[in-house]
Structure formats: structure tokens, C-alpha cells
TORKOL-4160 file (C-alpha; in steps of 0.2 Angstrom, whole numbers, padded with zeros to 4 digits, m for minus):
293
<pt num="1" X="m0070" Y="0073" Z="m0011"/>
<pt num="2" X="m0060" Y="0056" Z="m0008"/>
<pt num="3" X="m0045" Y="0057" Z="0002"/>
<pt num="4" X="m0031" Y="0049" Z="m0009"/>
<pt num="5" X="m0021" Y="0033" Z="m0006"/>
<pt num="6" X="m0007" Y="0040" Z="0005"/>
<pt num="7" X="m0017" Y="0046" Z="0017"/>
<pt num="8" X="m0027" Y="0030" Z="0019"/>
<pt num="9" X="m0011" Y="0021" Z="0021"/>
<pt num="10" X="m0005" Y="0032" Z="0034"/>
<pt num="11" X="m0021" Y="0034" Z="0044"/>
<pt num="12" X="m0017" Y="0014" Z="0042"/>
<pt num="13" X="0000" Y="0016" Z="0049"/>
<pt num="14" X="0009" Y="0001" Z="0043"/>
<pt num="15" X="0025" Y="0004" Z="0057"/>
<pt num="16" X="0012" Y="m0004" Z="0070"/>
<pt num="17" X="0009" Y="m0019" Z="0058"/>
<pt num="18" X="0027" Y="m0029" Z="0062"/>
<pt num="19" X="0021" Y="m0036" Z="0080"/>
<pt num="20" X="0003" Y="m0043" Z="0077"/>
<pt num="21" X="0012" Y="m0050" Z="0060"/>
<pt num="22" X="0027" Y="m0057" Z="0070"/>
<pt num="23" X="0015" Y="m0066" Z="0085"/>
<pt num="24" X="0004" Y="m0074" Z="0068"/>
<pt num="25" X="0022" Y="m0079" Z="0062"/>
<pt num="26" X="0026" Y="m0086" Z="0080"/>
<pt num="27" X="0009" Y="m0095" Z="0082"/>
<pt num="28" X="0013" Y="m0106" Z="0063"/>
<pt num="29" X="0031" Y="m0111" Z="0068"/>
<pt num="30" X="0024" Y="m0115" Z="0086"/>
<pt num="31" X="0012" Y="m0126" Z="0080"/>
<pt num="32" X="0023" Y="m0138" Z="0071"/>
<pt num="33" X="0014" Y="m0141" Z="0057"/>
<pt num="34" X="0024" Y="m0143" Z="0039"/>
<pt num="35" X="0016" Y="m0127" Z="0029"/>
<pt num="36" X="0014" Y="m0140" Z="0014"/>
<pt num="37" X="0000" Y="m0133" Z="0003"/>
<pt num="38" X="m0005" Y="m0121" Z="0018"/>
<pt num="39" X="0007" Y="m0106" Z="0011"/>
<pt num="40" X="m0012" Y="m0097" Z="0004"/>
<pt num="41" X="m0019" Y="m0097" Z="0023"/>
<pt num="42" X="m0001" Y="m0093" Z="0031"/>
<pt num="43" X="m0001" Y="m0077" Z="0017"/>
<pt num="44" X="m0020" Y="m0071" Z="0023"/>
<pt num="45" X="m0015" Y="m0075" Z="0041"/>
<pt num="46" X="0000" Y="m0061" Z="0041"/>
<pt num="47" X="m0013" Y="m0050" Z="0030"/>
<pt num="48" X="m0025" Y="m0051" Z="0041"/>
<pt num="49" X="m0015" Y="m0048" Z="0057"/>
<pt num="50" X="m0005" Y="m0035" Z="0051"/>
<pt num="51" X="m0016" Y="m0023" Z="0036"/>
<pt num="52" X="m0032" Y="m0030" Z="0041"/>
<pt num="53" X="m0035" Y="m0030" Z="0060"/>
<pt num="54" X="m0021" Y="m0019" Z="0066"/>
<pt num="55" X="m0025" Y="m0007" Z="0052"/>
<pt num="56" X="m0041" Y="m0006" Z="0058"/>
<pt num="57" X="m0039" Y="m0003" Z="0076"/>
<pt num="58" X="m0028" Y="0012" Z="0071"/>
<pt num="59" X="m0042" Y="0018" Z="0058"/>
<pt num="60" X="m0055" Y="0017" Z="0075"/>
<pt num="61" X="m0045" Y="0026" Z="0085"/>
<pt num="62" X="m0037" Y="0039" Z="0074"/>
<pt num="63" X="m0057" Y="0045" Z="0071"/>
<pt num="64" X="m0063" Y="0044" Z="0088"/>
<pt num="65" X="m0045" Y="0053" Z="0093"/>
<pt num="66" X="m0049" Y="0065" Z="0082"/>
<pt num="67" X="m0052" Y="0080" Z="0091"/>
<pt num="68" X="m0037" Y="0078" Z="0102"/>
<pt num="69" X="m0026" Y="0073" Z="0089"/>
<pt num="70" X="m0033" Y="0093" Z="0082"/>
<pt num="71" X="m0023" Y="0100" Z="0098"/>
<pt num="72" X="m0009" Y="0088" Z="0099"/>
<pt num="73" X="m0006" Y="0081" Z="0082"/>
<pt num="74" X="m0014" Y="0091" Z="0068"/>
<pt num="75" X="m0006" Y="0084" Z="0055"/>
<pt num="76" X="m0011" Y="0067" Z="0054"/>
<pt num="77" X="m0024" Y="0062" Z="0042"/>
<pt num="78" X="m0041" Y="0066" Z="0048"/>
<pt num="79" X="m0036" Y="0084" Z="0060"/>
<pt num="80" X="m0028" Y="0088" Z="0045"/>
<pt num="81" X="m0044" Y="0087" Z="0031"/>
<pt num="82" X="m0032" Y="0075" Z="0021"/>
<pt num="83" X="m0047" Y="0063" Z="0025"/>
<pt num="84" X="m0061" Y="0075" Z="0025"/>
<pt num="85" X="m0079" Y="0072" Z="0032"/>
<pt num="86" X="m0083" Y="0055" Z="0038"/>
<pt num="87" X="m0073" Y="0046" Z="0026"/>
<pt num="88" X="m0061" Y="0041" Z="0043"/>
<pt num="89" X="m0076" Y="0030" Z="0050"/>
<pt num="90" X="m0082" Y="0024" Z="0035"/>
<pt num="91" X="m0064" Y="0018" Z="0032"/>
<pt num="92" X="m0064" Y="0011" Z="0050"/>
<pt num="93" X="m0081" Y="0001" Z="0046"/>
<pt num="94" X="m0075" Y="m0004" Z="0027"/>
<pt num="95" X="m0059" Y="m0011" Z="0036"/>
<pt num="96" X="m0069" Y="m0023" Z="0050"/>
<pt num="97" X="m0080" Y="m0030" Z="0037"/>
<pt num="98" X="m0065" Y="m0033" Z="0024"/>
<pt num="99" X="m0057" Y="m0039" Z="0038"/>
<pt num="100" X="m0071" Y="m0053" Z="0044"/>
<pt num="101" X="m0074" Y="m0059" Z="0027"/>
<pt num="102" X="m0052" Y="m0063" Z="0026"/>
<pt num="103" X="m0056" Y="m0070" Z="0045"/>
<pt num="104" X="m0070" Y="m0083" Z="0038"/>
<pt num="105" X="m0058" Y="m0091" Z="0029"/>
<pt num="106" X="m0046" Y="m0097" Z="0040"/>
<pt num="107" X="m0056" Y="m0109" Z="0048"/>
<pt num="108" X="m0066" Y="m0110" Z="0065"/>
<pt num="109" X="m0055" Y="m0104" Z="0078"/>
<pt num="110" X="m0046" Y="m0090" Z="0067"/>
<pt num="111" X="m0063" Y="m0084" Z="0062"/>
<pt num="112" X="m0065" Y="m0081" Z="0080"/>
<pt num="113" X="m0048" Y="m0074" Z="0088"/>
<pt num="114" X="m0052" Y="m0060" Z="0074"/>
<pt num="115" X="m0068" Y="m0057" Z="0080"/>
<pt num="116" X="m0062" Y="m0054" Z="0096"/>
<pt num="117" X="m0049" Y="m0045" Z="0091"/>
<pt num="118" X="m0058" Y="m0031" Z="0082"/>
<pt num="119" X="m0070" Y="m0031" Z="0096"/>
<pt num="120" X="m0055" Y="m0024" Z="0106"/>
<pt num="121" X="m0050" Y="m0014" Z="0094"/>
<pt num="122" X="m0067" Y="m0005" Z="0092"/>
<pt num="123" X="m0069" Y="m0004" Z="0113"/>
<pt num="124" X="m0052" Y="0001" Z="0116"/>
<pt num="125" X="m0057" Y="0017" Z="0105"/>
<pt num="126" X="m0074" Y="0021" Z="0104"/>
<pt num="127" X="m0088" Y="0025" Z="0117"/>
<pt num="128" X="m0096" Y="0020" Z="0128"/>
<pt num="129" X="m0082" Y="0006" Z="0132"/>
<pt num="130" X="m0067" Y="0019" Z="0126"/>
<pt num="131" X="m0054" Y="0006" Z="0136"/>
<pt num="132" X="m0040" Y="0019" Z="0131"/>
<pt num="133" X="m0047" Y="0029" Z="0144"/>
<pt num="134" X="m0037" Y="0018" Z="0158"/>
<pt num="135" X="m0024" Y="0010" Z="0157"/>
<pt num="136" X="m0026" Y="m0007" Z="0165"/>
<pt num="137" X="m0039" Y="m0010" Z="0155"/>
<pt num="138" X="m0034" Y="m0003" Z="0137"/>
<pt num="139" X="m0015" Y="m0009" Z="0139"/>
<pt num="140" X="m0022" Y="m0028" Z="0140"/>
<pt num="141" X="m0032" Y="m0025" Z="0126"/>
<pt num="142" X="m0019" Y="m0017" Z="0114"/>
<pt num="143" X="m0007" Y="m0034" Z="0121"/>
<pt num="144" X="m0020" Y="m0047" Z="0118"/>
<pt num="145" X="m0021" Y="m0039" Z="0100"/>
<pt num="146" X="m0002" Y="m0038" Z="0097"/>
<pt num="147" X="0004" Y="m0054" Z="0105"/>
<pt num="148" X="m0010" Y="m0067" Z="0111"/>
<pt num="149" X="m0022" Y="m0066" Z="0099"/>
<pt num="150" X="m0010" Y="m0067" Z="0083"/>
<pt num="151" X="m0001" Y="m0082" Z="0088"/>
<pt num="152" X="m0018" Y="m0090" Z="0094"/>
<pt num="153" X="m0024" Y="m0088" Z="0078"/>
<pt num="154" X="m0008" Y="m0092" Z="0069"/>
<pt num="155" X="m0008" Y="m0109" Z="0076"/>
<pt num="156" X="m0027" Y="m0113" Z="0075"/>
<pt num="157" X="m0025" Y="m0110" Z="0057"/>
<pt num="158" X="m0008" Y="m0124" Z="0054"/>
<pt num="159" X="m0018" Y="m0135" Z="0068"/>
<pt num="160" X="m0036" Y="m0133" Z="0059"/>
<pt num="161" X="m0041" Y="m0135" Z="0077"/>
<pt num="162" X="m0039" Y="m0127" Z="0094"/>
<pt num="163" X="m0023" Y="m0125" Z="0097"/>
<pt num="164" X="m0010" Y="m0136" Z="0108"/>
<pt num="165" X="m0013" Y="m0130" Z="0128"/>
<pt num="166" X="0006" Y="m0128" Z="0129"/>
<pt num="167" X="0005" Y="m0115" Z="0115"/>
<pt num="168" X="m0009" Y="m0107" Z="0120"/>
<pt num="169" X="m0002" Y="m0103" Z="0139"/>
<pt num="170" X="0014" Y="m0099" Z="0130"/>
<pt num="171" X="0004" Y="m0084" Z="0118"/>
<pt num="172" X="m0005" Y="m0079" Z="0135"/>
<pt num="173" X="0011" Y="m0075" Z="0145"/>
<pt num="174" X="0021" Y="m0066" Z="0132"/>
<pt num="175" X="0003" Y="m0056" Z="0130"/>
<pt num="176" X="0002" Y="m0053" Z="0149"/>
<pt num="177" X="0021" Y="m0046" Z="0146"/>
<pt num="178" X="0015" Y="m0035" Z="0131"/>
<pt num="179" X="0004" Y="m0027" Z="0146"/>
<pt num="180" X="0021" Y="m0018" Z="0151"/>
<pt num="181" X="0029" Y="m0013" Z="0134"/>
<pt num="182" X="0010" Y="m0003" Z="0131"/>
<pt num="183" X="0013" Y="0005" Z="0147"/>
<pt num="184" X="0031" Y="0010" Z="0141"/>
<pt num="185" X="0025" Y="0015" Z="0128"/>
<pt num="186" X="0011" Y="0029" Z="0134"/>
<pt num="187" X="0027" Y="0037" Z="0141"/>
<pt num="188" X="0028" Y="0049" Z="0126"/>
<pt num="189" X="0011" Y="0056" Z="0130"/>
<pt num="190" X="0011" Y="0060" Z="0149"/>
<pt num="191" X="0006" Y="0077" Z="0146"/>
<pt num="192" X="m0006" Y="0076" Z="0135"/>
<pt num="193" X="m0015" Y="0061" Z="0143"/>
<pt num="194" X="m0015" Y="0069" Z="0159"/>
<pt num="195" X="m0023" Y="0085" Z="0153"/>
<pt num="196" X="m0035" Y="0075" Z="0142"/>
<pt num="197" X="m0041" Y="0064" Z="0157"/>
<pt num="198" X="m0034" Y="0049" Z="0148"/>
<pt num="199" X="m0029" Y="0039" Z="0165"/>
<pt num="200" X="m0013" Y="0030" Z="0156"/>
<pt num="201" X="m0004" Y="0019" Z="0169"/>
<pt num="202" X="0013" Y="0032" Z="0170"/>
<pt num="203" X="m0003" Y="0047" Z="0172"/>
<pt num="204" X="m0010" Y="0037" Z="0186"/>
<pt num="205" X="0004" Y="0028" Z="0196"/>
<pt num="206" X="0016" Y="0041" Z="0191"/>
<pt num="207" X="0033" Y="0039" Z="0181"/>
<pt num="208" X="0043" Y="0030" Z="0190"/>
<pt num="209" X="0030" Y="0018" Z="0199"/>
<pt num="210" X="0025" Y="0014" Z="0182"/>
<pt num="211" X="0039" Y="0010" Z="0175"/>
<pt num="212" X="0044" Y="m0002" Z="0190"/>
<pt num="213" X="0028" Y="m0011" Z="0184"/>
<pt num="214" X="0030" Y="m0010" Z="0166"/>
<pt num="215" X="0048" Y="m0021" Z="0171"/>
<pt num="216" X="0041" Y="m0032" Z="0182"/>
<pt num="217" X="0025" Y="m0036" Z="0170"/>
<pt num="218" X="0037" Y="m0040" Z="0157"/>
<pt num="219" X="0050" Y="m0049" Z="0166"/>
<pt num="220" X="0040" Y="m0062" Z="0176"/>
<pt num="221" X="0030" Y="m0070" Z="0161"/>
<pt num="222" X="0047" Y="m0074" Z="0154"/>
<pt num="223" X="0052" Y="m0081" Z="0170"/>
<pt num="224" X="0036" Y="m0092" Z="0168"/>
<pt num="225" X="0040" Y="m0097" Z="0150"/>
<pt num="226" X="0057" Y="m0103" Z="0155"/>
<pt num="227" X="0051" Y="m0112" Z="0170"/>
<pt num="228" X="0038" Y="m0122" Z="0159"/>
<pt num="229" X="0050" Y="m0125" Z="0146"/>
<pt num="230" X="0062" Y="m0134" Z="0158"/>
<pt num="231" X="0047" Y="m0144" Z="0163"/>
<pt num="232" X="0044" Y="m0148" Z="0147"/>
<pt num="233" X="0061" Y="m0157" Z="0146"/>
<pt num="234" X="0068" Y="m0139" Z="0132"/>
<pt num="235" X="0082" Y="m0134" Z="0143"/>
<pt num="236" X="0092" Y="m0128" Z="0130"/>
<pt num="237" X="0078" Y="m0117" Z="0124"/>
<pt num="238" X="0074" Y="m0112" Z="0141"/>
<pt num="239" X="0093" Y="m0107" Z="0144"/>
<pt num="240" X="0090" Y="m0095" Z="0127"/>
<pt num="241" X="0076" Y="m0087" Z="0133"/>
<pt num="242" X="0085" Y="m0083" Z="0150"/>
<pt num="243" X="0099" Y="m0076" Z="0144"/>
<pt num="244" X="0087" Y="m0065" Z="0132"/>
<pt num="245" X="0078" Y="m0060" Z="0150"/>
<pt num="246" X="0095" Y="m0057" Z="0158"/>
<pt num="247" X="0101" Y="m0045" Z="0144"/>
<pt num="248" X="0084" Y="m0035" Z="0147"/>
<pt num="249" X="0083" Y="m0033" Z="0165"/>
<pt num="250" X="0101" Y="m0028" Z="0164"/>
<pt num="251" X="0095" Y="m0015" Z="0151"/>
<pt num="252" X="0079" Y="m0010" Z="0165"/>
<pt num="253" X="0093" Y="m0005" Z="0176"/>
<pt num="254" X="0096" Y="0008" Z="0165"/>
<pt num="255" X="0078" Y="0013" Z="0163"/>
<pt num="256" X="0073" Y="0013" Z="0178"/>
<pt num="257" X="0086" Y="0026" Z="0182"/>
<pt num="258" X="0076" Y="0038" Z="0170"/>
<pt num="259" X="0061" Y="0034" Z="0166"/>
<pt num="260" X="0053" Y="0047" Z="0157"/>
<pt num="261" X="0070" Y="0049" Z="0145"/>
<pt num="262" X="0074" Y="0031" Z="0144"/>
<pt num="263" X="0057" Y="0024" Z="0139"/>
<pt num="264" X="0057" Y="0026" Z="0121"/>
<pt num="265" X="0077" Y="0019" Z="0121"/>
<pt num="266" X="0070" Y="0003" Z="0130"/>
<pt num="267" X="0057" Y="0002" Z="0118"/>
<pt num="268" X="0070" Y="0000" Z="0102"/>
<pt num="269" X="0083" Y="m0012" Z="0113"/>
<pt num="270" X="0075" Y="m0023" Z="0126"/>
<pt num="271" X="0058" Y="m0024" Z="0116"/>
<pt num="272" X="0067" Y="m0030" Z="0103"/>
<pt num="273" X="0075" Y="m0044" Z="0116"/>
<pt num="274" X="0058" Y="m0050" Z="0121"/>
<pt num="275" X="0051" Y="m0052" Z="0105"/>
<pt num="276" X="0066" Y="m0061" Z="0100"/>
<pt num="277" X="0062" Y="m0073" Z="0114"/>
<pt num="278" X="0045" Y="m0076" Z="0107"/>
<pt num="279" X="0052" Y="m0084" Z="0091"/>
<pt num="280" X="0064" Y="m0094" Z="0102"/>
<pt num="281" X="0046" Y="m0101" Z="0112"/>
<pt num="282" X="0040" Y="m0106" Z="0097"/>
<pt num="283" X="0055" Y="m0115" Z="0089"/>
<pt num="284" X="0055" Y="m0124" Z="0106"/>
<pt num="285" X="0034" Y="m0128" Z="0107"/>
<pt num="286" X="0038" Y="m0134" Z="0087"/>
<pt num="287" X="0049" Y="m0147" Z="0095"/>
<pt num="288" X="0038" Y="m0154" Z="0108"/>
<pt num="289" X="0027" Y="m0155" Z="0092"/>
<pt num="290" X="0041" Y="m0163" Z="0081"/>
<pt num="291" X="0042" Y="m0175" Z="0098"/>
<pt num="292" X="0024" Y="m0181" Z="0099"/>
<pt num="293" X="0025" Y="m0173" Z="0117"/>
């Protein structure tokens, strides 16, 4: 019995594709390279970042979480039987191989970034590594796959080379900040994680301390981006990101009053401002490339 298309699509979770696709777009913008005849490569890169690598990570995660999901979320495609037998594992393997084939067309550095991203996707969910068992390591892996690596890939594809060090620095800072976003995302499953022995940061530190840590780890990298842009002679871009950061901090004050209830609210409000700052930073880096700085 083969799974139907809608069940496979649900397994790949299209709603999760946006963050890496956005980060890839930021990488394209930050490179300062005019698209020209590179539109096919850009399209392939967006496909790779979202439906392919991110989709692979979702399939891998659901396969290795199928026993837990049978208890907590039995309606999911694998525990519900809509993806029967070992089809879930087969889809994860095939999607990994197809992702590598697509990545091979994006040049050395684009391919290398995809290999790292796919390796982290498997390490996050699959034994023996199963990084998700510890919030410090698991959130680091997800943050890198969602922000830093796609940004790097977008810039590398456009430059057809290793990106400018300032692009790598800014991408890395936003990737660090995304660790806090992942921590807030874990608030929705505190009880289940505690019962299943998953050491998310809300479980390890407690909700209040985990929320304070998440806010700090989101705010500090953005402050460093502001400082970097000032040093690079881009005060207007720095001011724009500072303004976005200040609004986030005001929202964080509300989050910290009741972290368990407000974590999802902050992910729908403050995170929007966070990713907006990513795009502002990408245009700032683009202006540096255009000025030949």
C-alpha cells in the first residue's frame, strides 16, 4: 500500500519551509550580485532550502518520533497509518538523495552547505546522536539549518565562491539568535518532553529561566549586528535594525510576565520583527558590495 500525495505533503510540512527559504533569499540579496542569468539557480536554491532540505528534516523527525507521536499526536501521517510500513523512512532517504542531486548544481559551497544541513537534519532526530534530546545541541542544529546555512548558501550561489566574511558573520549572528526562537517553540511541548525524557531548555531550566535565556540570545546578536553595521559605515541600516530590536524588547517584557502562555504569541509577533531585521541586514550588506567596500 502506497501513501497518497496529501499524506506525503503533510509529512514534509510546508508550513516549516518559509524560514529557510527566507534566509536563502537574504543570502541572495546580501551577495550584492545582480540575478542576471542566475534565476534558475536561485529557484533551485529556494527549492533546496525549503521543500528539499527542510522537508527532509521533517520526514526524518516524524519517522524517528513515530512511537512518541502515536501517544501525543496520533493523527500525524505515520502513526495514523496514512503513511504505512516503512514508507516514512524510505521517503526520508529518497528526499535526502534528491536534495543532494539538486545541491550538486549549485556549486561547491552550495553543495557543501547542503551536505552539512542534511547531516544535521539526520543527527537531530536519528540515533545515536539524536540531538533533540538536549535543547542546547538540538536547537543549535535547527537554528543553523533554518537561518545560517540557507543564508550562506544563497550568498555562495550568487557569488559562485565562498561569501564575503561580513556576510558569513551576519548570517552566523542571526543563526545564533534563532536558537532563542527554537527555545520558545519548545514551550508548547513542555509536559510531553518531560514525560519522554527530552531535555528541552524549558524542561532543563524551567519556563521562566528558559524564557529569559531565549530573549537574551535573540537580543544580543541583533545588538552585535547593529554595532557591526555602524563600524562598516551604515548608520541608517543600523538604526532600522535597532528600532526593530527595541520593539522586540518591549514585546519580550510581556512575554516574560507569563512565558508559558505567551511564547506562541511572541513567536507570531516578535519573530516577525526578527526576520524583518534579517532582510534589512541583507540590504545593508548588498550596499557594501555595491560600494566595493
